C-alpha positions as CSV (number, residue, x, y, z in Angstrom):
1,M,-9.5,16.3,15.1
2,S,-11.9,14.0,12.9
3,A,-11.6,10.3,13.5
4,I,-10.2,8.1,10.7
5,E,-12.6,5.3,9.7
6,I,-11.3,2.4,7.6
7,R,-13.2,0.0,5.5
8,V,-12.6,-2.8,3.7
9,E,-13.5,-1.8,0.0
10,R,-13.2,-4.0,-3.3
11,F,-10.1,-3.2,-5.4
12,D,-12.5,-2.5,-8.4
13,S,-14.8,-0.4,-6.7
14,P,-15.4,3.1,-8.1
15,V,-14.2,4.7,-4.6
16,A,-11.2,2.5,-4.7
17,Q,-10.1,3.0,-8.5
18,R,-10.6,6.8,-7.9
19,L,-7.6,6.8,-5.1
20,I,-5.9,4.1,-7.3
21,R,-5.8,6.7,-10.3
22,A,-4.5,9.7,-8.2
23,A,-2.0,7.6,-6.5
24,L,-0.6,6.6,-10.0
25,A,-1.0,10.1,-11.2
26,E,1.2,11.4,-8.4
27,L,3.7,8.6,-8.8
28,G,3.6,9.6,-12.6
29,E,4.5,13.1,-11.6
30,R,7.6,11.8,-9.6
31,Y,8.8,9.0,-11.8
32,G,7.2,9.9,-15.4
33,G,5.1,7.3,-17.2
34,S,2.2,5.4,-15.7
35,G,3.3,5.7,-12.2
36,D,3.5,2.0,-11.7
37,D,3.2,-0.7,-14.2
38,T,3.3,-3.7,-11.6
39,P,0.6,-6.1,-12.9
40,V,-2.4,-6.3,-10.4
41,E,-5.3,-8.2,-10.5
42,P,-8.4,-7.0,-8.7
43,G,-9.2,-11.0,-7.5
44,E,-5.4,-10.7,-6.0
45,F,-7.2,-8.2,-3.3
46,E,-9.9,-10.7,-2.1
47,P,-9.7,-12.5,1.0
48,P,-8.4,-14.5,1.9
49,A,-5.3,-14.0,-0.8
50,G,-5.5,-10.3,0.3
51,A,-7.5,-7.3,0.8
52,F,-7.8,-3.5,-0.1
53,L,-9.1,-1.0,2.3
54,V,-10.0,2.7,2.2
55,A,-9.6,5.4,4.7
56,H,-12.2,7.9,5.3
57,L,-12.1,11.4,7.1
58,D,-15.6,13.2,7.6
59,G,-17.2,10.4,5.1
60,E,-14.7,11.2,2.4
61,P,-12.4,8.9,1.1
62,V,-8.8,10.1,1.5
63,G,-6.4,7.2,1.5
64,C,-6.1,3.5,0.5
65,G,-3.6,0.5,0.5
66,G,-4.2,-3.1,0.1
67,W,-2.2,-6.3,0.5
68,R,-1.8,-9.6,-1.7
69,S,-0.2,-12.7,-1.3
70,H,3.4,-13.0,-2.2
71,G,5.5,-15.8,-2.7
72,D,4.8,-19.7,-2.9
73,E,5.2,-20.1,1.0
74,G,1.6,-18.5,1.7
75,D,2.7,-16.5,5.1
76,T,4.1,-13.5,3.1
77,A,1.8,-10.5,2.0
78,E,2.9,-7.4,-0.4
79,L,1.7,-4.1,0.6
80,K,0.2,-2.4,-2.7
81,R,-1.3,1.1,-3.5
82,M,-0.5,3.0,-0.3
83,F,-1.9,6.4,-0.9
84,T,-3.2,9.5,0.9
85,T,-4.7,12.4,-0.8
86,R,-2.7,15.6,-0.1
87,A,-5.3,17.2,1.6
88,A,-5.6,14.5,4.1
89,R,-1.6,14.4,4.5
90,G,-0.3,15.0,8.1
91,R,-3.2,13.8,9.9
92,G,-2.2,10.2,10.6
93,V,-4.3,8.5,7.5
94,A,-1.3,6.8,6.0
95,R,-0.2,5.2,9.3
96,A,-3.8,4.1,10.1
97,V,-4.0,2.5,6.9
98,L,-0.9,0.6,7.4
99,A,-1.5,-0.6,10.6
100,A,-5.2,-1.8,9.5
101,V,-3.2,-3.3,6.2
102,E,-0.8,-5.2,8.7
103,R,-3.8,-6.4,10.9
104,S,-5.9,-7.8,8.0
105,A,-2.6,-9.6,6.5
106,R,-1.8,-11.2,10.0
107,E,-5.7,-12.1,10.4
108,H,-5.3,-14.0,7.5
109,G,-2.2,-16.0,8.3
110,R,0.6,-13.6,7.0
111,K,3.5,-13.6,9.0
112,R,5.6,-10.9,7.1
113,I,5.0,-8.0,4.7
114,V,7.1,-6.9,1.9
115,L,6.7,-3.6,-0.1
116,E,8.5,-1.9,-3.3
117,C,9.0,1.8,-3.0
118,G,10.8,4.2,-5.3
119,D,13.5,6.4,-4.2
120,R,11.7,9.6,-4.6
121,Q,9.0,9.0,-2.0
122,P,11.0,10.3,1.1
123,E,7.9,10.7,3.1
124,A,6.8,7.1,2.3
125,I,10.5,5.8,3.0
126,A,10.3,7.9,6.3
127,M,7.0,6.2,7.4
128,Y,8.2,2.6,6.6
129,T,11.2,3.0,8.4
130,A,9.7,4.4,11.4
131,A,7.0,1.6,11.4
132,G,9.8,-1.3,11.8
133,Y,10.6,-1.8,8.1
134,E,13.6,-2.7,7.1
135,R,15.6,-2.8,3.6
136,I,15.4,-6.2,2.0
137,P,16.8,-7.2,-1.3
138,N,14.6,-6.1,-4.3
139,F,12.1,-8.1,-5.9
140,G,9.0,-8.4,-8.1
141,F,8.1,-6.1,-11.2
142,Y,10.9,-3.5,-10.3
143,K,13.5,-5.7,-9.0
144,D,16.3,-4.4,-11.3
145,A,14.9,-1.0,-11.8
146,P,17.2,1.8,-10.4
147,G,15.8,3.7,-7.7
148,C,13.9,0.7,-6.6
149,I,14.0,0.4,-2.7
150,S,12.4,-2.9,-0.9
151,F,11.3,-3.2,2.6
152,G,9.9,-5.9,5.0
153,R,8.9,-6.6,8.3
154,T,7.9,-9.3,10.4
155,L,4.2,-9.1,11.1
């Protein structure tokens, strides 16, 4: 089995943007529209306010995820743009990215991580639940959107 290598990458890099476009296209297939209209700025994913990570298998970028600061307290991170290419699914990429994102947020002083997910993503919901995430009240851009499910976990 190939080893998963995870690297910090700029959110606006060509590699990260290619994966993000694929993620949004897939979300668009599931939900319609652009896939996710949450406002994001590349600078939100720059240390110490955040980070963006890309997973590689055999040198190929196959997954991504990032975190950005959330709330006024400065101790919470928001997970964004988690994605694994279809060809790499079932190989532990998403779990490795999630663990790396959590580790990065913890190393930058975050004590909690939250995320928004849609109800048409059973694979993601199962992974988050298995990783210890619990339902929390909806927040953010999709707070009042039908089908939005929010999760949180102490780091």
